[in-house]
N, C-alpha and C positions, 0 to 999 in steps of 0.2 A: 504494500500500500504506500509505503514511504517513497517509492521510486516513481509513482505516477504523477504526471502534471496535468492539471485540469484547466480548461478555458471555459468559463461560465459566460454564456452569451445571451443577450436580449436585444431585440430590435423593435422599434416602433415604425409603423408603416402607414401609408395612406389608405390601405385596404387589405383584403385577404389574398389577392391574386397578382403576382408579378407578371404572369402571362397576359393579364388584361390591363396592364399599364400601371399597376400600383407600384409604389417605390418606397424605399427605406427613408425615414426622416430622422431617425436617431439610432445609433449603434453603440453598444457598450460591452466590454469584455472584462471579467475579473479573473485573475490568474491565481491558482492555488497550487502550492507545492508543500510537501511534508505537513499536510493538514493545516496550512496557514495561508492567508491571503498575502501574496507577495507583490502584486502590481495590478494596475487597472488601466484601461484605455476606453475613452468615450468621445464621441463626436456627433454633432448634428450633421445631417446630410441633406443637401438641396435636392428635392424630388423633381424640380422643374415643372411643377404643377401645383394648383391650389390644394391645401389640406382640407378635406371635408370637415364641416362644422362639428359633426358628432365625434370625429377623431380629435379635433381641437378640444372639445368638451372632455373627452376621456383622458387625453394625455397632457392637456394644458400646454401643448406645443403649437405655436401659431406660425402663420406664414412669415411673420417678421423674424422669428427665431431662426428659420432656415434660409432666409433670403441671401445671406452672404456665406453660408456653409459650403464646404467642398462638395462636388459631385461624387457619386459613388465611383465613377471612372477614375477619379483622382486618388481615392484611398483604397481601392480594391486590392491592389498588390500588397500594400502594407498589412491589410486585414488578413489576407491569405498567409503571409509570412508569420504573422503573430500566432495564427491558429495551428500551424504545422507542428507535428510532434506533441500535440496535446489531445487529451480526451475531451471531446466537444460535449458540453453540458448545457442544457436549457430546460426551462419549465414549459413543457409541451414542445418537445424537440421536433415534432412532426409539422410544426409551423415554421419555427425559426430557421432550421437547417435547410429545408427545401427552398424557402424563400431566398436565403443567402446564396444557395447553389445556383439558382436561376439568375440572380443578379451578377454573380461571377461569370456565368456563361454569357450573359447579355453584353458584358463589357470585354469579352474575349479572353477571360482568364480560365485556367484549368479548374477542374472540379476538386473540391477539398476532399481528401481521402483521410478518414479518421475513425476511431472508435467513438461511440456515443453513450451518453447516459441521460436519461430523462428524469428530472426530479419529480414530475407528476407521477410516473410509474413508481419511483423509489419512495415517495412520500405516502402513496396509497398502501404500499407494503409495510412501511415502518410505523405509520400512524393510521391504521385502518378504521379508526373510529372518529376521524375528523368529519365535521358536517359538510365541509366544502373543500375542494382541492384547487380553488382559485388562489393565486399567490397572495393576494391581499388578505383573504380569509385565513390562510395558513399562517401568515406573518402575525396576525392578531392572536390566533390560538396558541402559537408556539413562542410568542414574545420575541419575534425576530424584527429588528428595526427595518421599517419601510417608510421613509419620509413622504414620498409622493408616488403612489401606485401608478402604473402605466407610463412611467418615464424609464427609458432603457437603463440609465445609470443606476437609479435606485432599485429597479427590478432585478438587474444583474447582481447587484450587491446582496440583495435579499435572497436571491436564488443560491448564491455562493454560501451564505450562512446556512441556508436550508440544507444544502448538500452535506455540509459539515455536521449539522444536527442529525441528519439521517444516518450518516456513518457512525456517529456517536451512539445513536439508538441501536443500530445493528450490533455494535460491539458490546452493548450492555445485555443483550439477550443471552439466555442459557445456551451452553455449547450444543446441547442436543437439538435445540430449536434451529440454530445456525446450520447444523448438519442437514436437517430436514429441508431447510430453505435452499441450501447450496445444491442439493440433489435436483431441485426443480428449476433453479435459476437459469439454466441454459435455454429454457423455453421462453424467456422474457424477450420483449421487443428491443430493448437496448442492452448494452454490454455490461449490465450490473453484475453478471456472474464473476467478473474480475474482482470486484469489491468483496463479494461473498467469499471467494476463495482466500483473498488476503486476510480478511477478518477471521475466517475459520482457522487459517494457519497460525495466526497470532494467538487466538483463543486457546488452541491446543497446547501452546507452550506454557500457559498459565495454569495454576492449580485452581480448580473451581469447586467450591463447597456446594454440593447439590442439595440445598436445604429447601428447595421449592417442591410442592406436591407434583406428582406425575400421574398421568392416566395412560397406562400401557405404553410408556416411553415417550409420551407427549407432555412437555412441561406446562404447568398451569401457574397462575399467580397465587402467591400465598395470601390467604384472606384472614385478617384478624377478626375474630368473633366479637361482635358487639352484643351487649345485653341491655335490657331496659333499665332505666335509671330508677330502680325501685326504692332506693334509700334517700331520694331527694324530695324535699317538701317545699313548695313555694305557694304563697297565698296570692289569690287574685287581687290586683290593685283596684279597689272599689271606688276611689275618688279620682277626680280629674288630675289632681296634683301628683298622686302616686303613679298614674298611667304616664303622665308627661315625663316624670323623673325616670321611670323605667325605660321608656323609649329613647330618651336623650342619652341615657347611659350606653346603650348599644348602637344607636344611630346618631352620630355627631351632628348631622344636618337635619335632624327631624323637625318637622313643623306639624302642629296639630291640624288634622283635616276635618272639615265639618262632617259630622255624621259617623266618623270612625269609632269614637268612644261609645256612642249610643248603640251602634251596631255590636260592638264587643260586649256591652252589658246585656243585650238581648240574647246573644249566643251563650253567655255565662248563665243567664237565668234559665234558658231552655235546658242546658246541661244539668244544672242542679235539680231541676224539677222533672227531668226525664220527659220533657215535652216534645211535641212535634211543631215545628214552626217554619214559615217561609219568609226569607229575607231578600228583598231586591235591593242590591247595593250598586249604585251607578259607578261608572268609571270615575276615579278621582277621590274616592273616600278611603282607599287602602283596604279593600275587602279581604285580600288573602291573609295579610298579617292580622287583620281584624278578627278573623275566626281562628287562625292558628294559635294565637297567644292564649286565649281562654281555654281552647280545646286541649292544648298541651298541659297546661296547669291542672286542668280537671283530670286528664288521663293519668298524670303522675300521682295525684291524690288517690286514684282508684287502683293504681298499679296494674292498669290494663291499657292497651292501646286505643287511641281514638282513630277511627277509620275515616280517611279523607278520600273521597271518590271524585274523579274528574273525567273529562270526556276522552281526550286523546293521549297517546303516548308522549307527544310533545309537551302537553300540559303537565303530565306526571313529572317529566324531567325538569321542567321549569320550576315546579314546586320544590323538588328535592335539591336542585343545584343552585337556585337563586333565592327562593323565599325562606326555606328552613335555615340556611346559614345565617340569615338576618335574625331569625328567632334565637339561634344559638348565642349571637352577640347580645341580644336584648336580655335574655334570661341568664346569660353567663354560665351555661351548663352544656355538656355534650348531650345532644338528643339522639337517641337511637331510632333511626328511620328505616323502615322496611318498604320495599316496592314489591308489589305482587301483580303479575300480569298472567294472562292465559298461558297454558303449557306450550302452545305453539310459538311463543316468543323466545323460547329457550333452546339452546343447542343440545342435541343428543350426542354425547361424547362417543358412544360406541359406534354409531353410524359414521361419524367423522373419522374415527380411527380406521374403520374399514376402508374408507376411500383413500386415506393416506398410504395404505399398503399397496395400492394399485397404480397402474399407469393412467394418466388423465386422458379425458376424451378431447379436450380443447384447451386453447390458451386461457379462456375465461375460467375454466375449472382449475387449471394450474394456478392461475393468479389468485383465485378466491381461496384455495387451500393454503397458499402462502400467507395471504392476509389473515386467515383464521389462526394459523400457527402463531403469528405474532400477537394477534388479539388475545389469545388464551393466556399470554403472559402479562396482559394488561387488565383484562376484565375481572371484576369481582362478582359480577352477577350473571354472566353468560347469556345476557339478553341480546338476541340477534338483531334487534332494532338499533343497537349501538353501531353495528357494522355499516360502512358505506361501500357497497359493492356495485359493480356494473349490472346492466340488465341481464347479461348472460350469467353473471355470478349469482344473481338472485335465484335463478333456476337451480343452481347447486345448493344454495342456502335452503331452499324449500325441501330438498332431499334430506337435510340433516336436522330438520326441526324435531322437537320432542313430540311424540304422539302417545307415549305410554310410560308408566312408572318403571323404574329400573327393577330388574328381577333379583340382582345380587346385592346383598346387604352392604358389602364394601363399596360398591359403586353408588349406592344410594347416599352414602356419606359425602361423596365428592360431587354428586350430580347437582347442577346449578338450580334447577327448578325445585328439587326437594330441599335444597339448602334455603331457598327463598321461603318455602312453606314453613320450615322450622323457625326462621327469623321472624316471620309474620306473627308467630305465637308469643314472641318475647321481645317486644319493642315498645317504644313510646308513641310513635305515629306510624300507622300503616297506610301507605298511599297506594291506591288502586284505581281502576277505571270502571265506568258504568257497565261495560260488557262483563266484567268479572262478577259484579253484583247480580246481573241478570243470569249469568251462567251458573251461579250457585243454586239456582232453582233445581237443576238436574243432578247436582252432586250428592252422593250418599253422605260423604263427610263434608260438612259445610266449612269452607275455607275462611269465611268472614265471621265466624261465631265467637271470636275471642275478644271482640272490642267492647268498649263501655259506652260508645256513642258513635254516630256516623254523621259526617257533614258531606252533603252532596253538592259539589260546586258545578257550575255550568249545568244547573239542574234541568233546564229545558231540553238538554241533549239526551236525557234519559229516554225520552220518547224515541229518538233516532236509534239509540242503542237497543231498545226493546224491539223496534221494527227490524233492525238489521239482524238480530239474532234469528229471526224466523224468515227473513228475506231469502229467497232463492233466485239465483241468476243463472240462466242458461246462456253460455257463450259458445258460438260455433267454433271459434278458433281454439278455445281451451279444450273443448271436446276432441277436436281433431288432433290436438297435441297429445292428449292422454292416450287416445286410440293408437296414435302413431308410434308410441313407445313399444308396443308389442310386435308389430310388423309380421312379415312372413319369413319362411325358411331361408330365402335367398337374400336376406338383408342382414345388416349388422345390428339390427334391433334385438330386443330381448329374446324373441323366439329363436332367432338364429344363434344367439349366445347360449341358449340352453343346452347346446351340444356339449359344452364343457361339463355338464352334470351327467353325461352319458345316458340321457333319457332315450328310451327306445324310439326309433324313427316313426313307427306307426302312431305312437301317441302324439308326436310333434306334428305329423301330417294331419291328424284329427283336429288338433288345436288350430292349425293353419286354416282348415276348411271352416271351422266355427268362427274364426276371426274374419274371414272373407264374408261369411254370411252376416256377421255383425255390422261390418262396415257398409255392406250393400243395403241392409235394412235401415241403418242410420241415414245414409244418403237419400234413400227413398222418402223417409219421413221429412227430411229437410226440404226436399223438392216439393213435397205436398204443401208445406208452409208457404214457400215462395210463390207457388202457382195460385194459392188462395188469396194473394194480395194483388188485385187488379190495378190498384193505384200505382204500382211500380212501373207500369207501362205508360203512365201519364207524362205530361210535358211540363210539370211544375218546375220552376227554376230551383226550388229547394231540393237538395239531394237526400234529405232526411225523410224517413217515413215512420209513422207510428200507428199502431192499431191494437185494439184489445183482442185477446184470443177469442172472446165470445163472438166477435164480428167475423171471424175467419171461417166458421163452420168446418172445422177440421174433422177428418175421419179418424175417430179415436182408436179404431182397430189397428191402424198403421202404427200408432205409438205403443199400443199394448204388445204388438209383435216385436218391436225393438226391445222392450223390457224383457220379454221372454227369451230372446236370442242372447241378450247380455247375461242373464242369469245362467243360461246353459254354459256360456263361455267361462264365466267366473267359477262355476262348479268344477269344470275340467281343469282350469288353471290352479285352483286350490288343491286338487288331488296331487299335483306335483309337490306342493309345499308339504302336504301330509306325508308323502312317501319319502322325500329326500331330506327333510329337516332333521331326521334321525341319523343320517349318514355322516361319516367322517369325511369332510371336504377340505380341499386346500383353500388358501385365502381367496384366490381368483373365483373359484366355484361358489364360495360362501357369499361373496359380494353379489354375484349374479343372482343367487337365490334370494338374497335380501332385497335386491332391486326388484325382482319379480314380485316378492311379497308387498313391497312398497306400492308398486303400480297397480296391483290387484286391489289393494286397499283404496287407492285413489279412484279406481273404476267403480268400486262399491259405493263410494260417496257420490259419484256421478249418477249411478243407477237410482240412488235414493232421491237425488235432485230431479231426475227424469220423471220419477213417479209423482213427486210432489207438484211439479209444474204442469205435466201433461195429463196425469191420470187421476189426481185428487182435486176436488173442488170444495172450497170452504165458502160459507155464506158471506163472511166479512173479509174480503180480500180484493186486491186489484191485481190483474194479470194483463201485461201488455208486451207488445213486440216493438223493437226498434231496429231499423236497418238503414244503411246508406246505399243509395242506388249506384254509387261509384264502386262499391265493393260487395258484390253478391256472390255467394252467401257469406263471405268472410266477416262482414260487419253485423251479421244477425245476432241479436241479443234478445232474450225474453226474461222479463222480470216478474216475480210474484212477491207481493208485499201484503202481509196480513194487516188488518186495521183494528183488531180487537186486542190492543196492547195494554189497556188499563188493568185488566185482570192479571197479566204477567207481572206488571210492575208491582202491584199490590202483593202478590205472592212472593216476589223476590225481596221486598222491603219488610214484610211482616216479621221475619225472624230478627231483623235488625231492630225493629221497634221493641222487641222483648228485652233487648240488651240495655237500652237507654234512649237518650234523645235522638231524634232524627231531624236534621236541619237542612232545608233545601235553600240554596242560594245561587244567585246569578245576577248579572248586570241588567238583564231584560227578562222579567217574569210576568209583567202585566201590560195591558194596553188600556187607555182611558175608558173606552166604551165597554170593555169586558174584563173586569179585574181578575176573574177566575179562568181566563182563556187557557192559560198553560196549566194551572193547577188541576183543572177539570180533566185535561188530557192525561195528566199524571195519575189520575184516579184519586186525588186527594179530596177529603171532605171539605165543604165550604165552612165548617166550624174551625178549621185550622187557620190561625191568624196569619195575615200577610202584612209584613212591615216593609216600608219603603224608606230608603236612605238616599238623599239627594246630595250631590256635590255642591259646594259653595257657589253662590250666584256668580261670583267673579271668575269661577273656573272656566266659564265659557265666554269670557270677555273678548277672546280673539276670534269668535265665530260669527258668521252671519249667513242668512239663507236668502237666495235669490230665486224668484219664480219667473220664468220666461212667459211674458204675456202674448207674444206674437208667434208662438209655435203653432203650426197648423193642427187641427183636430184630426187624429189618425182615421176617424170614421168618415171624414169629409174629403179626404184626399187619398190617392193611391199610396201603397206602401213605399214605392220607390221615391215619391215626392216627400213623404214623411222622413225617410232615411236621409235624403239629401239635406233637409232642414236640420236634422240631428247632426249630420257631419259638419255642416256650416257652423253650428253653435259650438261644437267641440273644437274645431279648428280655431275659431276666433278666441275662444277661452284659452286654449293652449298657447297661442301666439302672445297673448297679453301676459299670462302668468309664467311663461317660459317653462312649461312642463310641470312636473311634480303633481300629476293629475291622475285620479282614478275615474274611470267611466263605468257606471253600473247599468247593465242591461237585464231584462227579464227573459230574453230569448237569444240562444246561441246563433240562430239564423240571422237575426237583426244585427247582432254584434259583428258577424263575419262580413255582411254586406256593407255595414258602415265603415269598417276598417278598410275594406277593398276600395270604396269610394275615396276615402282620405288618401290612401296610397296612390291611387290613380291621379289625383290632383297635384301630387308632389308639394303641396303647401306645407307639409310637416316633414319634408325630407331631411331637415336638420335635427330631427328628434328621433329618439329610440322608441318604437311602438311595440309593446308587448301585449299579446292578445291570447286569452284563454282559449284553448281548442285550436289555435292557429300557430302560436309560437311553441316550439317543443320544450319539454321540461315540466317538472312537477310544479304545483302551486307555490311551494317554498322557493324553488329556483327562479320562477318568474318574479316573485316578490324581491328576492335578493338582487336580481338583475335590474329591476326598476329602481331600487334604492342606490345602485351603483352610479347611475347617470342622473345628473341634475336635470337635463333636458329629456325627460322621458314621460310616457303616458302608458297606463296599464288599463286594458279593457277586460272586464270580467262579468260573469253572470252572478245571480244570487248566491249560488253554491260557493263562489270564490271568496266572498267577503266576510262570512262569519268567522270570527276568531283571528282575522288578520290584524296585526299590530304594526303600525308604521310610526314610530315616535319622531317628534321634532319636525324640522322643516322638510323632511323627505317627501311629505305629502301636504299640499296647499289647497287643493280643490277636489271635491267629489262632484261628479255630474251624474244625476240619476235620470236616465233617459225616460223610463216609464215607472209609474208607481208599481211597486213589486207585488202585484197580484199574480196568483198562479194562473196559467193559461186555462181557459175553459175546456180545452181539448186534452189537457193533461189527464191520463187515465186514473192516476191516484186521486186527483181532485174530483174528477167525475164520480168516482165510487164514493168518496166522502159525501159529496153533495147529494147523491142518491140516498145514502143512509140517513142523512139529516132530514131530507124531505119526507122519507117514510116515517120518521119520528115526529113529524109536524113542525120542524124547525126551518127557518129561512137560511139556506146555505150561504147566502152572501153575508148577512149580518152575524150569523153564528160562527162562520169559519173564514170565508174568503177575506172579509174586511179586517178582522183582528189579526189574521196571519200576515197580511200585507203591512199593517201598521207596525207589527213586531219587526218585520224585516226592515222597514223604514228606519225604525229606531236603531237597529243593529248597523245599518248602512251609515247613518249619521255618527254612530259611536266610533267609526274608524277615523273620523276627522280630528278630534281633539283627544289626545291621549295623555296630555300633561297640561298644567295650568298655563304654561308659557307658549303653548302651541297656538298658531293662527291658521284659520282656514275658512273657505267659502263652500257652502253646500248649495249646488245649483239643481233645481228641479225643472226639467223640460216638459213635464207632463201637466197640461193646463187643468186637468181634472182636479188638481189639488186646490184650485180656486173656483172652478165652475160647478163642481158637484157638492152636494150637501155634506157628503162624508169627508170632504177635504179637511175640515177642521179636526177630524179624528187624528190625522197624520200630524198636523201642526201642534196639537196638544200633547203629542207623545214625546216630543223632544224638548230640551231645556228652553227657557225663555230667552231667545236671542233675537236680534233685529231681523225682521222679514221684509224684503222689498220686492215689489212687482215691477219688472223692467222689460222693455223691449230689447231685442238683440243689440242694437247699436248703443243703447243706454247701458246695457249690461257690460259691454266692453269698456265704456267710460267708468262705470262703477268699479269694475275690476282693476282698471288702471289706477284709480284713486286709492283703492284698498291696497294694491300691490306696492304703490309708491309710499303710502303711509306706513306699510309694514316695515320699511326701512331695511 
């Protein structure tokens, strides 16, 4: 390792393609020898063309900066000389090196011949649990200095530090882990195997005290056992002065927030009296610490854990990593926290060990195995959601998820899931999610029976958790993927690989015939669905189609036939397991048999889904089909969602009610016209009190609402005219505010058409536009990208906005295109409306309006996340002023200035607001 010389390179360019005329505008090289930075080289480069505005926004490099800089032709030879005899290192080498090679070729210089190392690949291996592998995010996470991101000199220096940090991390791993990594490192895309060999050779010279736990030769992290703080006694601070003193002791910059202390007192009262209560706590009152402090003190006095349930894995981690450490500081005691998620979140060590013994199927599998080998030396919980793997890697992760309890006692001691179960019984705070509460319904041994009280945060999401538990989704591509794993005898799929078990050919031929029958009957059933949808042949401009299964008049016997053929195939496939599971098999044959067992289990799950979707009918459910005409049958999806969830919620929460207080809390639990809208859906009695805690009036001083008076009425004009008006309003708003804008739609189709119009006009060509369903990446990735650029716009539908948090000036404007009513054609809404009508209720006033008002509140809630935030909420839908129900929406949000303006005046209003913002 000491003999290698590294050249860490970063370039900034006018765009992504040298072949299309893009050029380098800055180049930097950092030289490393003997694990130390020894020299640097940096220069601006004149691209002989204007730098696009979004590149200037990203890099802060202007045309003036490069005006007198040398041309690449002038510096090319020097750059080539500097890089000779070095290992070429870059963060995403697949961009920097090819671009540089093309530039060298363009100016008539020879190709650079060198070994390469990609710090993206290296960092993913050494730090497999980072949220993001963008250099800026890595630098923040690993405390690497990066003064100005997207400047070649700063980026190259940060990448050099990152390389050294990765080498340091590699050297710190157990010898056995490095050996396992080195064995697979030759299949990596860059020449990292050189480093793995060097570190391995160095490590073998040293004495290593192997005091870490091992699982069949795979090193794991040593976990220090925590126990509940049973010997600690703290009194609840009952006066304002005591609360203030306590908070100030742990949080130096603490300021009392209106409503927080009253909220805490209500939580304390409910805990002491073992009552059930509903607390709506607006953004700005400090809800999380407000319930954590009294709950923890109460739990310590009872020597039992308080259960905190929230909606998503992300919110669980936020509680554990951000909020509970504040509580530690306030109470000045170590609080034992346990996280408990469903079994499928945890790694099955035995299955992983089996795969480590074999040759890998692909680069993705090799890479993911290497990531997991490192992660096992880091993770204390074995929670697979900690891992950041590629799409292909996710398929491998799915194979090693925990699906059953360990059979051997010694393995149960080390198993992550069973360790989490043990910890959950002896902790101060048990953090879980709503899905776990709902799943406890079906468990013989209740996992949440050890608490003394439960606080259900994001309480309105329990409805979604309950629906999701019984929701069934048929996806054509998923089915084809599962069926494709088995294959025929002439393929390298599972049936072909069964030869290693020496299974008689006659049995394999029978399995092949049954498999072909299964695929044929499945394809026939899918064809019958497609043919029953006459609208697919229509000429509507929208490519999306939706229909209820009731409307299709499907021949049910075709679907029964598929179920019968599948059951026949599964029985034959299981006979192999029964026969060969008792045989002594080598490692290769054992893994094949285990793979066979895994996919049979997956197929059994699919059969159950098939029965529930196509063959079983429940009175209170919605079933519908979605398809995109551009991809038939690949896009075919069928969803079944039951609507009788109140009974399930009651049955899941009743055992918790026996243990102590049940506290339901959220930022949005009521709407002005229907105080019990959410609580009735949760199945709660109207006798349970609902308390509301509002933020201080001045918390929203930086907000105002604008209503567009001259938007056309969508019922009076064509959809295309309306969308043009929407696009015009968005463009004008963005140009005035210079981005930092969310645009909220109720329809993905309208979102797409609006974005396409805006793109066609080129009026926002200097802005980064991120659109749900159009821009690739997860919701979190789109959000991160939006925050990275100051001149950016994010387009999303209702589903995108809930729970999104953009603090500070990263968000200045929210544009709500339409009041967020559900579409009358939405199958779920239609079924709800039908049920309400049968029960003598008005579907609009009982459900449609309060649901839309709740979404309106949640949309507004994205704008102001701290008292110093400033923002404008713009409503383009005139119904908010022309319809009698418009006042319901305005009453649902804080008392802020509301102005009705025409488009031209809105621009002036925004200019004044934006100028005054300073």
